[in-house]
Residue, then its C-alpha position, 0 to 999 in steps of 0.5 A: x394268821x392273825x392279823x393287827x387289831x387295828x385295822x380289818x382287812x378289805x371286804x372280800x380279800x383274804x389272807x392264806x399261805x401260799x402253796x405250790x399250786x398257786x405259784x403260776x397266777x405268783x409269777x405271773x404278777x410276777x412278770x407283770x410287775x418287774x424288770x428283771x422278774x423273781x424265777x420259779x426256783x426263787x419262789x419254791x425255794x421262799x414257799x420251803x424257807x423255815x424262816x420265811x412266810x409266803x402269803x397271797x391275798x385274795x379277792x373273790x378266790x383270786x389271787x392279786x397279789x404276795x408278799x415274800x418275807x423273812x424273819x429270823x432273831x429280831x429283824x425281819x426283812x420283806x423279800x418281794x411284795x407285788x400287785x396284780x396291775x388290775x388291782x394295785x391302789x386298791x388295799x390289797x399292798x397294803x393288806x399285805x404288808x400289815x400281816x406282814x408287821x403283824x406277824x412281825x410283833x408277834x415274833x419279836x421282831x424290832x425292826x423289818x427292811x426293805x428294797x424298794x426301787x427309787x423311782x416307785x414313788x406309790x410304794x414307798x409312799x404305801x411304806x411311809x404310811x408304815x413308818x418305814x423310814x429310809x436309811x441309804x440307797x444301794x446303787x445299781x441294785x436291780x439287773x436293770x442298774x436301777x438304784x433301791x431305796x432301803x428301807x426299815x420299819x422299827x418295833x418301838 
C-alpha cells in the first residue's frame, strides 16, 4: 500500500488491508458511529470486492478506524469510513482519506465520490481539506430520512 508523498502517517498509526478477523472490531466502530450501521454481510462483500480497497487504521496495535472504497475505470467512491469515537479528530480519518486519494491517483482515477450526512460538519470539513467539492444533495438518502451531501474530488 502506498502513501501520499506530501505528508507522513500519524506517528504510531499503521494502515493495512482489512481481514475477516478484523470485522468484529470494525462492526463495533460502525455501530458506535452510525444510526443505520452496515451489517456484517456488507463488510464481507467489500472484503471480496475485486474493485475495492478496505483498510483499517491501527494505533498501538488496536483498530481505531476503517475505510471502504472501490475503483472502477477512472472513477472511485468512498463507500464507508468511520473512526472510533474515542479517537476522532486525531488525524486517523485524514490518514485513511489520504490513502484513498493516493491509491486513486495510482490507479488513474479522475473522480472520487462520496456521500456524507448533511449534519456531519467535521467530516465535511475533512473532505473539503482534500479539495472535495459539493455537487448535490440526495434527499432522504439515509434510512432515518436524513439527506446526504454528495461530494467529489477530481484529479487535476
